[in-house]
All heavy atoms as atom14 arrays in JSON, in Angstrom:
{
  "sequence": "MLEYAIVHGLPATDGWAETQSKTTLQNMQFSKQLIAQGPVKNPRTIFVTNNYGRLQI",
  "atom14_mask": [
    [1, 1, 1, 1, 1, 1, 1, 1, 0, 0, 0, 0, 0, 0],
    [1, 1, 1, 1, 1, 1, 1, 1, 0, 0, 0, 0, 0, 0],
    [1, 1, 1, 1, 1, 1, 1, 1, 1, 0, 0, 0, 0, 0],
    [1, 1, 1, 1, 1, 1, 1, 1, 1, 1, 1, 1, 0, 0],
    [1, 1, 1, 1, 1, 0, 0, 0, 0, 0, 0, 0, 0, 0],
    [1, 1, 1, 1, 1, 1, 1, 1, 0, 0, 0, 0, 0, 0],
    [1, 1, 1, 1, 1, 1, 1, 0, 0, 0, 0, 0, 0, 0],
    [1, 1, 1, 1, 1, 1, 1, 1, 1, 1, 0, 0, 0, 0],
    [1, 1, 1, 1, 0, 0, 0, 0, 0, 0, 0, 0, 0, 0],
    [1, 1, 1, 1, 1, 1, 1, 1, 0, 0, 0, 0, 0, 0],
    [1, 1, 1, 1, 1, 1, 1, 0, 0, 0, 0, 0, 0, 0],
    [1, 1, 1, 1, 1, 0, 0, 0, 0, 0, 0, 0, 0, 0],
    [1, 1, 1, 1, 1, 1, 1, 0, 0, 0, 0, 0, 0, 0],
    [1, 1, 1, 1, 1, 1, 1, 1, 0, 0, 0, 0, 0, 0],
    [1, 1, 1, 1, 0, 0, 0, 0, 0, 0, 0, 0, 0, 0],
    [1, 1, 1, 1, 1, 1, 1, 1, 1, 1, 1, 1, 1, 1],
    [1, 1, 1, 1, 1, 0, 0, 0, 0, 0, 0, 0, 0, 0],
    [1, 1, 1, 1, 1, 1, 1, 1, 1, 0, 0, 0, 0, 0],
    [1, 1, 1, 1, 1, 1, 1, 0, 0, 0, 0, 0, 0, 0],
    [1, 1, 1, 1, 1, 1, 1, 1, 1, 0, 0, 0, 0, 0],
    [1, 1, 1, 1, 1, 1, 0, 0, 0, 0, 0, 0, 0, 0],
    [1, 1, 1, 1, 1, 1, 1, 1, 1, 0, 0, 0, 0, 0],
    [1, 1, 1, 1, 1, 1, 1, 0, 0, 0, 0, 0, 0, 0],
    [1, 1, 1, 1, 1, 1, 1, 0, 0, 0, 0, 0, 0, 0],
    [1, 1, 1, 1, 1, 1, 1, 1, 0, 0, 0, 0, 0, 0],
    [1, 1, 1, 1, 1, 1, 1, 1, 1, 0, 0, 0, 0, 0],
    [1, 1, 1, 1, 1, 1, 1, 1, 0, 0, 0, 0, 0, 0],
    [1, 1, 1, 1, 1, 1, 1, 1, 0, 0, 0, 0, 0, 0],
    [1, 1, 1, 1, 1, 1, 1, 1, 1, 0, 0, 0, 0, 0],
    [1, 1, 1, 1, 1, 1, 1, 1, 1, 1, 1, 0, 0, 0],
    [1, 1, 1, 1, 1, 1, 0, 0, 0, 0, 0, 0, 0, 0],
    [1, 1, 1, 1, 1, 1, 1, 1, 1, 0, 0, 0, 0, 0],
    [1, 1, 1, 1, 1, 1, 1, 1, 1, 0, 0, 0, 0, 0],
    [1, 1, 1, 1, 1, 1, 1, 1, 0, 0, 0, 0, 0, 0],
    [1, 1, 1, 1, 1, 1, 1, 1, 0, 0, 0, 0, 0, 0],
    [1, 1, 1, 1, 1, 0, 0, 0, 0, 0, 0, 0, 0, 0],
    [1, 1, 1, 1, 1, 1, 1, 1, 1, 0, 0, 0, 0, 0],
    [1, 1, 1, 1, 0, 0, 0, 0, 0, 0, 0, 0, 0, 0],
    [1, 1, 1, 1, 1, 1, 1, 0, 0, 0, 0, 0, 0, 0],
    [1, 1, 1, 1, 1, 1, 1, 0, 0, 0, 0, 0, 0, 0],
    [1, 1, 1, 1, 1, 1, 1, 1, 1, 0, 0, 0, 0, 0],
    [1, 1, 1, 1, 1, 1, 1, 1, 0, 0, 0, 0, 0, 0],
    [1, 1, 1, 1, 1, 1, 1, 0, 0, 0, 0, 0, 0, 0],
    [1, 1, 1, 1, 1, 1, 1, 1, 1, 1, 1, 0, 0, 0],
    [1, 1, 1, 1, 1, 1, 1, 0, 0, 0, 0, 0, 0, 0],
    [1, 1, 1, 1, 1, 1, 1, 1, 0, 0, 0, 0, 0, 0],
    [1, 1, 1, 1, 1, 1, 1, 1, 1, 1, 1, 0, 0, 0],
    [1, 1, 1, 1, 1, 1, 1, 0, 0, 0, 0, 0, 0, 0],
    [1, 1, 1, 1, 1, 1, 1, 0, 0, 0, 0, 0, 0, 0],
    [1, 1, 1, 1, 1, 1, 1, 1, 0, 0, 0, 0, 0, 0],
    [1, 1, 1, 1, 1, 1, 1, 1, 0, 0, 0, 0, 0, 0],
    [1, 1, 1, 1, 1, 1, 1, 1, 1, 1, 1, 1, 0, 0],
    [1, 1, 1, 1, 0, 0, 0, 0, 0, 0, 0, 0, 0, 0],
    [1, 1, 1, 1, 1, 1, 1, 1, 1, 1, 1, 0, 0, 0],
    [1, 1, 1, 1, 1, 1, 1, 1, 0, 0, 0, 0, 0, 0],
    [1, 1, 1, 1, 1, 1, 1, 1, 1, 0, 0, 0, 0, 0],
    [1, 1, 1, 1, 1, 1, 1, 1, 0, 0, 0, 0, 0, 0]
  ],
  "atom14_positions": [
    [[151.41, -32.36, 68.52], [151.17, -33.14, 69.7], [151.9, -34.49, 69.54], [152.34, -35.04, 70.54], [149.71, -33.38, 69.93], [148.92, -32.12, 70.37], [149.6, -31.26, 71.73], [149.38, -32.46, 73.1], [0.0, 0.0, 0.0], [0.0, 0.0, 0.0], [0.0, 0.0, 0.0], [0.0, 0.0, 0.0], [0.0, 0.0, 0.0], [0.0, 0.0, 0.0]],
    [[151.96, -35.03, 68.35], [152.55, -36.37, 68.14], [154.13, -36.15, 68.54], [154.61, -37.05, 69.25], [152.53, -36.83, 66.73], [153.2, -38.11, 66.39], [152.77, -39.29, 67.3], [153.08, -38.47, 65.04], [0.0, 0.0, 0.0], [0.0, 0.0, 0.0], [0.0, 0.0, 0.0], [0.0, 0.0, 0.0], [0.0, 0.0, 0.0], [0.0, 0.0, 0.0]],
    [[154.75, -35.11, 68.12], [156.11, -34.98, 68.42], [156.32, -34.77, 69.98], [157.22, -35.43, 70.57], [156.69, -33.62, 67.8], [156.77, -33.72, 66.32], [157.26, -32.45, 65.68], [157.8, -31.54, 66.36], [157.05, -32.34, 64.53], [0.0, 0.0, 0.0], [0.0, 0.0, 0.0], [0.0, 0.0, 0.0], [0.0, 0.0, 0.0], [0.0, 0.0, 0.0]],
    [[155.4, -34.16, 70.61], [155.47, -34.06, 72.13], [155.34, -35.46, 72.76], [156.12, -35.76, 73.67], [154.25, -33.16, 72.64], [154.22, -33.01, 74.12], [154.89, -32.02, 74.8], [153.41, -33.93, 74.84], [154.82, -31.92, 76.16], [153.29, -33.75, 76.21], [154.04, -32.77, 76.89], [154.0, -32.68, 78.23], [0.0, 0.0, 0.0], [0.0, 0.0, 0.0]],
    [[154.4, -36.24, 72.32], [154.17, -37.51, 72.76], [155.43, -38.45, 72.62], [155.83, -39.14, 73.56], [152.92, -38.22, 72.23], [0.0, 0.0, 0.0], [0.0, 0.0, 0.0], [0.0, 0.0, 0.0], [0.0, 0.0, 0.0], [0.0, 0.0, 0.0], [0.0, 0.0, 0.0], [0.0, 0.0, 0.0], [0.0, 0.0, 0.0], [0.0, 0.0, 0.0]],
    [[156.04, -38.33, 71.41], [157.26, -39.15, 71.21], [158.39, -38.71, 72.11], [159.06, -39.53, 72.65], [157.63, -38.97, 69.62], [156.6, -39.7, 68.84], [159.01, -39.58, 69.42], [156.74, -39.47, 67.31], [0.0, 0.0, 0.0], [0.0, 0.0, 0.0], [0.0, 0.0, 0.0], [0.0, 0.0, 0.0], [0.0, 0.0, 0.0], [0.0, 0.0, 0.0]],
    [[158.59, -37.33, 72.21], [159.59, -36.92, 73.13], [159.41, -37.41, 74.55], [160.35, -37.61, 75.32], [159.67, -35.31, 73.12], [160.44, -34.79, 74.3], [160.23, -34.86, 71.77], [0.0, 0.0, 0.0], [0.0, 0.0, 0.0], [0.0, 0.0, 0.0], [0.0, 0.0, 0.0], [0.0, 0.0, 0.0], [0.0, 0.0, 0.0], [0.0, 0.0, 0.0]],
    [[158.19, -37.6, 74.93], [157.77, -38.04, 76.32], [157.55, -39.49, 76.45], [156.93, -39.95, 77.41], [156.58, -37.17, 76.81], [157.01, -35.79, 77.08], [157.04, -34.76, 76.2], [157.42, -35.24, 78.31], [157.45, -33.72, 76.78], [157.66, -33.93, 78.02], [0.0, 0.0, 0.0], [0.0, 0.0, 0.0], [0.0, 0.0, 0.0], [0.0, 0.0, 0.0]],
    [[158.09, -40.25, 75.45], [158.06, -41.71, 75.55], [157.21, -42.56, 74.65], [157.41, -43.81, 74.71], [0.0, 0.0, 0.0], [0.0, 0.0, 0.0], [0.0, 0.0, 0.0], [0.0, 0.0, 0.0], [0.0, 0.0, 0.0], [0.0, 0.0, 0.0], [0.0, 0.0, 0.0], [0.0, 0.0, 0.0], [0.0, 0.0, 0.0], [0.0, 0.0, 0.0]],
    [[156.34, -41.97, 73.91], [155.57, -42.79, 72.97], [156.4, -43.3, 71.9], [157.11, -42.55, 71.15], [154.37, -41.98, 72.39], [153.5, -42.68, 71.39], [152.64, -43.63, 72.05], [152.78, -41.73, 70.49], [0.0, 0.0, 0.0], [0.0, 0.0, 0.0], [0.0, 0.0, 0.0], [0.0, 0.0, 0.0], [0.0, 0.0, 0.0], [0.0, 0.0, 0.0]],
    [[156.45, -44.64, 71.57], [157.25, -45.06, 70.44], [156.67, -44.45, 69.16], [155.45, -44.41, 68.94], [156.97, -46.55, 70.49], [156.6, -46.87, 71.88], [155.86, -45.68, 72.46], [0.0, 0.0, 0.0], [0.0, 0.0, 0.0], [0.0, 0.0, 0.0], [0.0, 0.0, 0.0], [0.0, 0.0, 0.0], [0.0, 0.0, 0.0], [0.0, 0.0, 0.0]],
    [[157.53, -43.94, 68.32], [157.16, -43.34, 67.07], [156.21, -44.11, 66.3], [155.29, -43.59, 65.59], [158.38, -42.88, 66.25], [0.0, 0.0, 0.0], [0.0, 0.0, 0.0], [0.0, 0.0, 0.0], [0.0, 0.0, 0.0], [0.0, 0.0, 0.0], [0.0, 0.0, 0.0], [0.0, 0.0, 0.0], [0.0, 0.0, 0.0], [0.0, 0.0, 0.0]],
    [[156.25, -45.38, 66.28], [155.36, -46.24, 65.41], [154.06, -46.42, 66.09], [153.13, -47.03, 65.39], [156.07, -47.66, 65.21], [156.31, -48.15, 66.48], [157.33, -47.51, 64.39], [0.0, 0.0, 0.0], [0.0, 0.0, 0.0], [0.0, 0.0, 0.0], [0.0, 0.0, 0.0], [0.0, 0.0, 0.0], [0.0, 0.0, 0.0], [0.0, 0.0, 0.0]],
    [[153.81, -46.0, 67.31], [152.55, -46.1, 67.97], [151.58, -44.9, 67.85], [150.49, -44.94, 68.41], [152.79, -46.51, 69.48], [153.31, -47.81, 69.64], [153.39, -48.61, 68.7], [153.68, -48.12, 70.82], [0.0, 0.0, 0.0], [0.0, 0.0, 0.0], [0.0, 0.0, 0.0], [0.0, 0.0, 0.0], [0.0, 0.0, 0.0], [0.0, 0.0, 0.0]],
    [[152.01, -43.93, 67.15], [151.11, -42.72, 67.1], [150.94, -42.3, 65.57], [151.62, -42.64, 64.72], [0.0, 0.0, 0.0], [0.0, 0.0, 0.0], [0.0, 0.0, 0.0], [0.0, 0.0, 0.0], [0.0, 0.0, 0.0], [0.0, 0.0, 0.0], [0.0, 0.0, 0.0], [0.0, 0.0, 0.0], [0.0, 0.0, 0.0], [0.0, 0.0, 0.0]],
    [[149.84, -41.53, 65.48], [149.5, -41.02, 64.12], [149.29, -39.46, 64.24], [148.89, -39.02, 65.31], [148.2, -41.62, 63.64], [148.17, -43.04, 63.59], [148.89, -43.82, 62.77], [147.26, -43.89, 64.34], [148.51, -45.22, 63.06], [147.57, -45.27, 63.94], [146.31, -43.61, 65.23], [146.87, -46.29, 64.57], [145.68, -44.74, 65.85], [145.93, -46.02, 65.47]],
    [[149.51, -38.76, 63.15], [149.23, -37.36, 63.09], [148.21, -37.04, 62.07], [148.37, -37.49, 60.95], [150.49, -36.58, 62.92], [0.0, 0.0, 0.0], [0.0, 0.0, 0.0], [0.0, 0.0, 0.0], [0.0, 0.0, 0.0], [0.0, 0.0, 0.0], [0.0, 0.0, 0.0], [0.0, 0.0, 0.0], [0.0, 0.0, 0.0], [0.0, 0.0, 0.0]],
    [[147.12, -36.42, 62.42], [146.12, -35.98, 61.45], [146.61, -34.56, 60.93], [146.89, -33.65, 61.73], [144.77, -35.87, 62.16], [143.63, -35.51, 61.31], [143.59, -34.07, 60.88], [143.45, -33.26, 61.77], [143.56, -33.9, 59.68], [0.0, 0.0, 0.0], [0.0, 0.0, 0.0], [0.0, 0.0, 0.0], [0.0, 0.0, 0.0], [0.0, 0.0, 0.0]],
    [[146.68, -34.47, 59.67], [147.31, -33.22, 59.06], [146.4, -32.47, 58.13], [146.92, -31.48, 57.51], [148.63, -33.59, 58.34], [148.35, -34.61, 57.34], [149.59, -34.25, 59.32], [0.0, 0.0, 0.0], [0.0, 0.0, 0.0], [0.0, 0.0, 0.0], [0.0, 0.0, 0.0], [0.0, 0.0, 0.0], [0.0, 0.0, 0.0], [0.0, 0.0, 0.0]],
    [[145.2, -32.95, 57.91], [144.36, -32.26, 56.89], [143.49, -31.14, 57.42], [142.95, -30.31, 56.73], [143.39, -33.34, 56.22], [144.17, -34.36, 55.5], [143.24, -35.49, 55.0], [142.27, -35.8, 55.58], [143.51, -35.94, 53.77], [0.0, 0.0, 0.0], [0.0, 0.0, 0.0], [0.0, 0.0, 0.0], [0.0, 0.0, 0.0], [0.0, 0.0, 0.0]],
    [[143.18, -31.2, 58.78], [142.1, -30.33, 59.38], [142.53, -28.87, 59.35], [143.67, -28.5, 59.42], [141.77, -30.8, 60.7], [142.9, -30.63, 61.54], [0.0, 0.0, 0.0], [0.0, 0.0, 0.0], [0.0, 0.0, 0.0], [0.0, 0.0, 0.0], [0.0, 0.0, 0.0], [0.0, 0.0, 0.0], [0.0, 0.0, 0.0], [0.0, 0.0, 0.0]],
    [[141.58, -27.97, 59.29], [141.73, -26.54, 59.37], [141.02, -26.05, 60.61], [141.26, -24.87, 61.14], [141.07, -25.84, 58.16], [141.74, -26.27, 56.86], [143.21, -25.8, 56.76], [143.7, -26.2, 55.4], [145.03, -26.45, 55.28], [0.0, 0.0, 0.0], [0.0, 0.0, 0.0], [0.0, 0.0, 0.0], [0.0, 0.0, 0.0], [0.0, 0.0, 0.0]],
    [[140.12, -26.84, 61.29], [139.37, -26.47, 62.47], [139.49, -27.66, 63.47], [139.78, -28.79, 63.07], [137.88, -26.16, 62.23], [137.29, -27.36, 61.78], [137.78, -25.08, 61.06], [0.0, 0.0, 0.0], [0.0, 0.0, 0.0], [0.0, 0.0, 0.0], [0.0, 0.0, 0.0], [0.0, 0.0, 0.0], [0.0, 0.0, 0.0], [0.0, 0.0, 0.0]],
    [[139.11, -27.28, 64.69], [139.04, -28.41, 65.72], [138.06, -29.37, 65.38], [138.38, -30.59, 65.51], [138.74, -27.79, 67.08], [139.81, -26.75, 67.4], [138.82, -28.74, 68.19], [0.0, 0.0, 0.0], [0.0, 0.0, 0.0], [0.0, 0.0, 0.0], [0.0, 0.0, 0.0], [0.0, 0.0, 0.0], [0.0, 0.0, 0.0], [0.0, 0.0, 0.0]],
    [[136.94, -29.02, 64.89], [135.82, -30.03, 64.59], [136.43, -30.96, 63.39], [136.23, -32.15, 63.5], [134.59, -29.28, 64.01], [133.46, -30.25, 63.55], [133.02, -31.22, 64.7], [132.28, -29.37, 63.16], [0.0, 0.0, 0.0], [0.0, 0.0, 0.0], [0.0, 0.0, 0.0], [0.0, 0.0, 0.0], [0.0, 0.0, 0.0], [0.0, 0.0, 0.0]],
    [[137.01, -30.4, 62.35], [137.66, -31.26, 61.32], [138.64, -32.14, 61.87], [138.67, -33.31, 61.51], [138.22, -30.32, 60.28], [137.26, -29.71, 59.37], [137.95, -28.84, 58.28], [139.12, -28.46, 58.43], [137.23, -28.67, 57.22], [0.0, 0.0, 0.0], [0.0, 0.0, 0.0], [0.0, 0.0, 0.0], [0.0, 0.0, 0.0], [0.0, 0.0, 0.0]],
    [[139.46, -31.68, 62.85], [140.49, -32.54, 63.41], [139.87, -33.73, 64.11], [140.35, -34.82, 63.97], [141.35, -31.72, 64.41], [142.39, -32.61, 65.16], [142.16, -32.93, 66.26], [143.4, -32.89, 64.45], [0.0, 0.0, 0.0], [0.0, 0.0, 0.0], [0.0, 0.0, 0.0], [0.0, 0.0, 0.0], [0.0, 0.0, 0.0], [0.0, 0.0, 0.0]],
    [[138.77, -33.5, 64.8], [138.14, -34.58, 65.5], [137.53, -35.59, 64.49], [137.63, -36.77, 64.62], [137.02, -34.07, 66.42], [137.65, -33.36, 67.68], [136.58, -32.36, 68.7], [135.09, -33.27, 68.78], [0.0, 0.0, 0.0], [0.0, 0.0, 0.0], [0.0, 0.0, 0.0], [0.0, 0.0, 0.0], [0.0, 0.0, 0.0], [0.0, 0.0, 0.0]],
    [[136.92, -35.03, 63.42], [136.32, -35.85, 62.38], [137.43, -36.71, 61.67], [137.23, -37.95, 61.52], [135.49, -34.99, 61.38], [134.35, -34.38, 61.98], [133.7, -33.38, 61.09], [134.4, -32.69, 60.34], [132.38, -33.17, 61.3], [0.0, 0.0, 0.0], [0.0, 0.0, 0.0], [0.0, 0.0, 0.0], [0.0, 0.0, 0.0], [0.0, 0.0, 0.0]],
    [[138.47, -36.11, 61.21], [139.52, -36.82, 60.54], [140.26, -37.78, 61.44], [140.61, -38.85, 61.05], [140.52, -35.85, 59.93], [139.98, -34.94, 58.81], [140.48, -33.67, 58.61], [138.9, -35.34, 58.01], [139.89, -32.79, 57.62], [138.38, -34.6, 56.95], [138.9, -33.27, 56.81], [0.0, 0.0, 0.0], [0.0, 0.0, 0.0], [0.0, 0.0, 0.0]],
    [[140.41, -37.37, 62.73], [141.08, -38.3, 63.64], [140.23, -39.55, 63.9], [140.79, -40.61, 64.07], [141.25, -37.57, 65.03], [142.3, -36.52, 64.83], [0.0, 0.0, 0.0], [0.0, 0.0, 0.0], [0.0, 0.0, 0.0], [0.0, 0.0, 0.0], [0.0, 0.0, 0.0], [0.0, 0.0, 0.0], [0.0, 0.0, 0.0], [0.0, 0.0, 0.0]],
    [[138.92, -39.3, 63.94], [138.02, -40.47, 64.12], [138.18, -41.48, 62.92], [138.28, -42.68, 63.15], [136.57, -39.97, 64.14], [135.54, -41.1, 64.4], [134.19, -40.6, 64.47], [133.16, -41.71, 64.61], [131.74, -41.23, 64.62], [0.0, 0.0, 0.0], [0.0, 0.0, 0.0], [0.0, 0.0, 0.0], [0.0, 0.0, 0.0], [0.0, 0.0, 0.0]],
    [[138.39, -40.99, 61.75], [138.6, -41.86, 60.58], [139.87, -42.59, 60.75], [140.02, -43.74, 60.46], [138.54, -41.04, 59.29], [137.18, -40.43, 58.92], [137.33, -39.52, 57.73], [138.38, -39.34, 57.16], [136.18, -38.91, 57.36], [0.0, 0.0, 0.0], [0.0, 0.0, 0.0], [0.0, 0.0, 0.0], [0.0, 0.0, 0.0], [0.0, 0.0, 0.0]],
    [[141.0, -41.89, 61.18], [142.31, -42.56, 61.35], [142.24, -43.66, 62.38], [142.76, -44.72, 62.25], [143.38, -41.53, 61.77], [143.88, -40.55, 60.71], [144.84, -39.59, 61.34], [144.63, -41.3, 59.69], [0.0, 0.0, 0.0], [0.0, 0.0, 0.0], [0.0, 0.0, 0.0], [0.0, 0.0, 0.0], [0.0, 0.0, 0.0], [0.0, 0.0, 0.0]],
    [[141.52, -43.35, 63.48], [141.34, -44.28, 64.54], [140.63, -45.54, 64.09], [140.98, -46.69, 64.41], [140.72, -43.62, 65.8], [141.57, -42.59, 66.46], [140.33, -44.65, 66.92], [140.9, -41.66, 67.36], [0.0, 0.0, 0.0], [0.0, 0.0, 0.0], [0.0, 0.0, 0.0], [0.0, 0.0, 0.0], [0.0, 0.0, 0.0], [0.0, 0.0, 0.0]],
    [[139.57, -45.38, 63.31], [138.83, -46.4, 62.78], [139.56, -47.31, 61.87], [139.36, -48.56, 61.81], [137.57, -45.93, 62.14], [0.0, 0.0, 0.0], [0.0, 0.0, 0.0], [0.0, 0.0, 0.0], [0.0, 0.0, 0.0], [0.0, 0.0, 0.0], [0.0, 0.0, 0.0], [0.0, 0.0, 0.0], [0.0, 0.0, 0.0], [0.0, 0.0, 0.0]],
    [[140.58, -46.83, 61.2], [141.47, -47.55, 60.25], [142.59, -48.19, 61.02], [143.35, -49.02, 60.4], [141.97, -46.61, 59.15], [140.94, -46.09, 58.29], [141.41, -44.93, 57.43], [142.62, -44.69, 57.39], [140.55, -44.32, 56.74], [0.0, 0.0, 0.0], [0.0, 0.0, 0.0], [0.0, 0.0, 0.0], [0.0, 0.0, 0.0], [0.0, 0.0, 0.0]],
    [[142.83, -47.92, 62.24], [144.0, -48.39, 63.0], [143.8, -49.84, 63.48], [142.75, -50.54, 63.17], [0.0, 0.0, 0.0], [0.0, 0.0, 0.0], [0.0, 0.0, 0.0], [0.0, 0.0, 0.0], [0.0, 0.0, 0.0], [0.0, 0.0, 0.0], [0.0, 0.0, 0.0], [0.0, 0.0, 0.0], [0.0, 0.0, 0.0], [0.0, 0.0, 0.0]],
    [[144.8, -50.4, 64.11], [144.83, -51.79, 64.54], [143.87, -52.26, 65.63], [143.64, -53.38, 65.81], [146.28, -52.02, 64.85], [146.73, -50.62, 65.41], [145.92, -49.65, 64.56], [0.0, 0.0, 0.0], [0.0, 0.0, 0.0], [0.0, 0.0, 0.0], [0.0, 0.0, 0.0], [0.0, 0.0, 0.0], [0.0, 0.0, 0.0], [0.0, 0.0, 0.0]],
    [[143.41, -51.28, 66.38], [142.56, -51.61, 67.52], [141.09, -51.75, 67.16], [140.56, -50.79, 66.55], [142.67, -50.62, 68.66], [141.8, -50.93, 69.83], [144.12, -50.45, 69.1], [0.0, 0.0, 0.0], [0.0, 0.0, 0.0], [0.0, 0.0, 0.0], [0.0, 0.0, 0.0], [0.0, 0.0, 0.0], [0.0, 0.0, 0.0], [0.0, 0.0, 0.0]],
    [[140.49, -52.87, 67.32], [139.03, -53.06, 67.03], [138.21, -52.42, 68.25], [138.47, -52.69, 69.36], [138.73, -54.47, 66.88], [139.4, -55.08, 65.66], [139.02, -56.6, 65.52], [139.73, -57.07, 64.27], [139.29, -58.4, 63.85], [0.0, 0.0, 0.0], [0.0, 0.0, 0.0], [0.0, 0.0, 0.0], [0.0, 0.0, 0.0], [0.0, 0.0, 0.0]],
    [[137.19, -51.66, 67.84], [136.25, -51.1, 68.84], [137.06, -50.24, 69.86], [136.86, -50.49, 71.07], [135.41, -52.05, 69.45], [134.56, -52.82, 68.39], [134.0, -52.3, 67.54], [134.45, -54.2, 68.55], [0.0, 0.0, 0.0], [0.0, 0.0, 0.0], [0.0, 0.0, 0.0], [0.0, 0.0, 0.0], [0.0, 0.0, 0.0], [0.0, 0.0, 0.0]],
    [[137.88, -49.31, 69.45], [138.63, -48.58, 70.41], [137.79, -47.65, 71.25], [136.73, -47.19, 70.75], [139.57, -47.7, 69.63], [138.88, -47.55, 68.32], [138.12, -48.83, 68.07], [0.0, 0.0, 0.0], [0.0, 0.0, 0.0], [0.0, 0.0, 0.0], [0.0, 0.0, 0.0], [0.0, 0.0, 0.0], [0.0, 0.0, 0.0], [0.0, 0.0, 0.0]],
    [[138.18, -47.41, 72.55], [137.48, -46.46, 73.34], [138.29, -45.12, 73.2], [139.53, -45.18, 73.57], [137.46, -47.01, 74.72], [136.56, -48.23, 74.89], [136.56, -48.76, 76.29], [135.92, -47.78, 77.15], [135.77, -48.03, 78.46], [136.19, -49.09, 78.93], [135.14, -47.06, 79.24], [0.0, 0.0, 0.0], [0.0, 0.0, 0.0], [0.0, 0.0, 0.0]],
    [[137.69, -44.11, 72.83], [138.4, -42.89, 72.51], [137.67, -41.65, 73.1], [136.45, -41.62, 73.14], [138.47, -42.66, 70.96], [138.99, -43.9, 70.32], [139.3, -41.57, 70.56], [0.0, 0.0, 0.0], [0.0, 0.0, 0.0], [0.0, 0.0, 0.0], [0.0, 0.0, 0.0], [0.0, 0.0, 0.0], [0.0, 0.0, 0.0], [0.0, 0.0, 0.0]],
    [[138.47, -40.78, 73.55], [137.95, -39.45, 73.96], [138.77, -38.41, 73.23], [139.92, -38.54, 72.89], [138.06, -39.25, 75.54], [139.54, -39.24, 75.98], [137.29, -40.28, 76.28], [139.74, -38.79, 77.41], [0.0, 0.0, 0.0], [0.0, 0.0, 0.0], [0.0, 0.0, 0.0], [0.0, 0.0, 0.0], [0.0, 0.0, 0.0], [0.0, 0.0, 0.0]],
    [[138.09, -37.2, 73.0], [138.68, -36.08, 72.46], [138.8, -34.98, 73.47], [137.8, -34.81, 74.18], [137.92, -35.64, 71.25], [138.01, -36.54, 70.05], [137.03, -37.55, 69.86], [139.02, -36.49, 69.18], [137.15, -38.41, 68.84], [139.08, -37.4, 68.06], [138.14, -38.28, 67.93], [0.0, 0.0, 0.0], [0.0, 0.0, 0.0], [0.0, 0.0, 0.0]],
    [[139.87, -34.33, 73.57], [140.08, -33.35, 74.64], [140.57, -32.03, 73.88], [141.43, -32.15, 72.94], [141.14, -33.67, 75.65], [141.38, -32.62, 76.68], [140.73, -34.97, 76.36], [0.0, 0.0, 0.0], [0.0, 0.0, 0.0], [0.0, 0.0, 0.0], [0.0, 0.0, 0.0], [0.0, 0.0, 0.0], [0.0, 0.0, 0.0], [0.0, 0.0, 0.0]],
    [[140.01, -30.93, 74.23], [140.51, -29.67, 73.73], [140.61, -28.63, 74.78], [140.44, -28.9, 75.96], [139.5, -29.11, 72.56], [140.12, -28.07, 71.85], [138.17, -28.82, 73.07], [0.0, 0.0, 0.0], [0.0, 0.0, 0.0], [0.0, 0.0, 0.0], [0.0, 0.0, 0.0], [0.0, 0.0, 0.0], [0.0, 0.0, 0.0], [0.0, 0.0, 0.0]],
    [[140.94, -27.37, 74.39], [141.04, -26.35, 75.45], [140.31, -25.03, 74.84], [139.75, -25.17, 73.75], [142.44, -26.06, 75.77], [143.26, -25.7, 74.62], [142.78, -25.23, 73.56], [144.57, -25.94, 74.76], [0.0, 0.0, 0.0], [0.0, 0.0, 0.0], [0.0, 0.0, 0.0], [0.0, 0.0, 0.0], [0.0, 0.0, 0.0], [0.0, 0.0, 0.0]],
    [[140.37, -23.97, 75.56], [139.7, -22.87, 75.06], [140.27, -22.28, 73.76], [139.49, -21.86, 72.92], [139.77, -21.65, 76.11], [138.95, -21.91, 77.34], [138.01, -22.74, 77.27], [139.26, -21.31, 78.46], [0.0, 0.0, 0.0], [0.0, 0.0, 0.0], [0.0, 0.0, 0.0], [0.0, 0.0, 0.0], [0.0, 0.0, 0.0], [0.0, 0.0, 0.0]],
    [[141.55, -22.47, 73.54], [142.16, -22.12, 72.24], [141.49, -22.9, 71.11], [141.08, -22.43, 70.08], [143.62, -22.29, 72.3], [144.27, -22.01, 70.89], [144.5, -20.69, 70.49], [144.64, -23.05, 70.08], [145.02, -20.43, 69.31], [145.17, -22.76, 68.82], [145.41, -21.51, 68.48], [146.01, -21.2, 67.24], [0.0, 0.0, 0.0], [0.0, 0.0, 0.0]],
    [[141.38, -24.25, 71.38], [140.77, -25.09, 70.31], [139.36, -24.78, 70.06], [138.91, -24.83, 68.96], [0.0, 0.0, 0.0], [0.0, 0.0, 0.0], [0.0, 0.0, 0.0], [0.0, 0.0, 0.0], [0.0, 0.0, 0.0], [0.0, 0.0, 0.0], [0.0, 0.0, 0.0], [0.0, 0.0, 0.0], [0.0, 0.0, 0.0], [0.0, 0.0, 0.0]],
    [[138.56, -24.46, 71.07], [137.2, -24.12, 70.82], [137.01, -22.82, 69.96], [136.03, -22.75, 69.27], [136.53, -23.82, 72.17], [136.35, -25.08, 72.99], [135.65, -24.8, 74.33], [134.64, -23.91, 74.3], [134.42, -23.04, 75.27], [135.12, -22.93, 76.34], [133.37, -22.21, 75.17], [0.0, 0.0, 0.0], [0.0, 0.0, 0.0], [0.0, 0.0, 0.0]],
    [[137.97, -22.02, 69.92], [137.83, -20.8, 69.05], [137.94, -21.12, 67.6], [137.57, -20.42, 66.74], [138.95, -19.75, 69.4], [138.75, -19.12, 70.81], [140.06, -18.23, 71.1], [137.51, -18.38, 70.97], [0.0, 0.0, 0.0], [0.0, 0.0, 0.0], [0.0, 0.0, 0.0], [0.0, 0.0, 0.0], [0.0, 0.0, 0.0], [0.0, 0.0, 0.0]],
    [[138.54, -22.26, 67.32], [138.73, -22.72, 65.87], [137.51, -23.44, 65.27], [137.47, -23.66, 64.13], [139.95, -23.61, 65.83], [141.17, -22.91, 66.21], [142.34, -23.87, 66.17], [142.38, -24.83, 65.34], [143.25, -23.71, 67.09], [0.0, 0.0, 0.0], [0.0, 0.0, 0.0], [0.0, 0.0, 0.0], [0.0, 0.0, 0.0], [0.0, 0.0, 0.0]],
    [[136.6, -23.81, 66.05], [135.4, -24.57, 65.59], [134.65, -23.85, 64.52], [134.3, -22.68, 64.66], [134.51, -25.08, 66.74], [135.33, -26.08, 67.56], [133.24, -25.71, 66.29], [134.64, -26.62, 68.8], [0.0, 0.0, 0.0], [0.0, 0.0, 0.0], [0.0, 0.0, 0.0], [0.0, 0.0, 0.0], [0.0, 0.0, 0.0], [0.0, 0.0, 0.0]]
  ]
}
């Protein structure tokens, strides 16, 4: 998804990729940690998935 976002205009330095997860739930947990370590204090964040992602939980 990071590559997609960069191709569609996100500056490469403005995005992160979570690479440790094996399931959608892990992806959300690890992403939450990355976001907490980022430069934005008290960020407002939403997680979005689809039916494919739900099968990995």
